[in-house]
C-alpha angles and dihedrals in degrees: 000000000000120000126207117217129191114250114225115171115209095216137024090238090054091050092050092048091049091048092050091051090048093052093044091052089066093055097037103164101356125122090252092073100032095123125157094272093052091050092048091051089065095051118087115241115249136204116200121192129188113213129176093264106023151008115250121203121191117190121192107224110165113185093021128102137190091276095057099044126074126193122190140162123220115179107310096342129094116203128196113191139167124227092205141322142188132039114342113235091222093063112107112223127183115241134017123288116246092182127010116181100153110092140174104261136164131197140188122203120183125190127189110235118228116251093250094053116110107225090191092059108058125132127192133199131178122202133154094349094309120115110204120195122186115196113190120221119235109263094232090060098046119113113265125191115224117212112232114215120218115252115242 
């Protein structure tokens, strides 16, 4: 038997946050609620490191594998995209869902490569949901230490 309880927020801010979540739940993935936070939630987080010889990009892609992710370079832009992800709608599952948060989603993330990056020398690896890209720097632009001779 269901029981109805009286809702009493403890703060005005809590009440407004609860109200916003309530309204957003009606428009789950529609264009009416596609604010900046909702768009960012679908983009994989990236770490980008600058080493002496290369740039290393690590993208967190849980649930993806090397068959569902595509990486390509076009001019000075590197693009990471998914072909699909989540639970396929064609899969037959026994029972009725009470809650279903996994969805088929795709993303495209494009990064501008630095001028000293070599687009012909990129390697990619995928392990444990982490895509690692290593983009070598052109040798003529790498840092070189010049020996200073002592004056006589």
